[in-house]
N, C-alpha and C positions, 0 to 999 in steps of 0.2 A: 591812743597808743599806750598811755599810762595805765588805763583800765585793763588792757590786754595783758600787760606785763604782770599786773597784780593778780589777774585771774589765772595766769599760767603758774605763778608762784604758789597761789593758794591750792590749785589742783595738785601740784607737785608735793606740797606739804601734806595734803590729805592722803595721797597715795603712799607716801613714806610712813605716815602714822598708821595706816591700815595694813601695811605689808607685814608678813610674819617675821619675827626675829629669828636670826640664824642661831644665836646663842640661846641655850636653855637657862632661863633664870628661874629660881624657885624662891618662894617666900617673900622676904622683905625686898630682895633685889627686883623681883617681878613687879611689886607694888611701886617701887621707886621708878622703874622704867615706864610704867603706865602713867604715873603722875607726871613724869618729865615730858612724855609725849603729849599728854593733855595740856600741860602748861605751855608747851611750845605751840601747839595748835591753837590754843586759846589766845595767846599773845599775838600770833600772826593774823588771826582772823577777827580780833576784837573790834577793830574799826568798822567792820562790816555788820556784825550782829549787835553791837552795843548801841549803835546810833540808828534809830529807826528811819526807814525810807521817807516817811511822811514829814520828817522834820527838816528835810532839805528845802531851801527856799525855792519857790516856783514863781515864775512871772505872773503878774496879775493882768488879765485882759478884761477891761470893763465891757459889759454887754453893749452891743450896738443898737441904738434906737434910731429909727427913721421917722421923720414927720410925714404926715399925709401930704399929697400934692396940693398945691395952692388952688388949682381949679381942675375941673373934670368936664370933658366934653364927650358927649355920646357919639358913637360912630355914626357915619351918615347912613340914612335909610334910603334904599333904592325902591322905586315903585315896582320895577320888574327886574328879574335877574338878567344879567347880560347874556345874550344868546351867542353861542359859539358853534360854528359848523364842525361837524365830526370830520376828522381827517380822512381823506380818501385812501383806501388801501392801494398799494402799488398793483399795477396790472400784472397778472400772472398768465403766462402762456399755458393754457389748459389742454391743448392738443398738439401732439407731435405726429405729423403725417408721414407715412412711408408708402412705397408703391403697393405693398401687399397688405396694408392695414394701418392702424394708428393707435397711439397711446393716448388715453383720456385721463385727466386728473380730476378726481372727485374729492369733495370735502373742502372745508375752509381753513383747516389747521388750528382752529380754536375750539369750536364746539364739536366738530367732526374731524377726525384725523385725515390727513392727506392719504390718498390711495390712487396709484396708477393702475389703470385697467387696459388690457390689450383688446382691441376690437378689430378682428380681421375683416378685410374687404369681402363682400359677397363674391361667390364664384362667378366667373364670366358666363354669360348665357352660351348654350351649346351653339356650335357653328351651324348656320342654316345650310341645309343641303338642298340642292334644287330638287323639286318634286318630279318624279318621272312623268313624262307626258304620254299619253296613249294615242 
């Protein structure tokens, strides 16, 4: 909080020092005003620029050293890799049957995209007419 107040005060003093004067001063009066503004600015900001940032005390953190583990054991070696069965894909209904045809699902959804194809039923055979007898 204290740093914020000091920063606001510093910014305000800089703005006032850089603002143009309303009164026109000539000669020695202008020099006196400039010197006064510089002195005020210098006195207000001296604690910040006169004392370098690297001179502030910083906490010392010694480097962390870790010792090697007391023992080392190699990971176990397996003669064969454990075999796992591949999970079975859920059963998918690949045909939807209607009286006049059916939809058939092609593809597996991974390597080939799914695609529904309509397959109409073949037309019924023509009605048999009795052959005329002679």
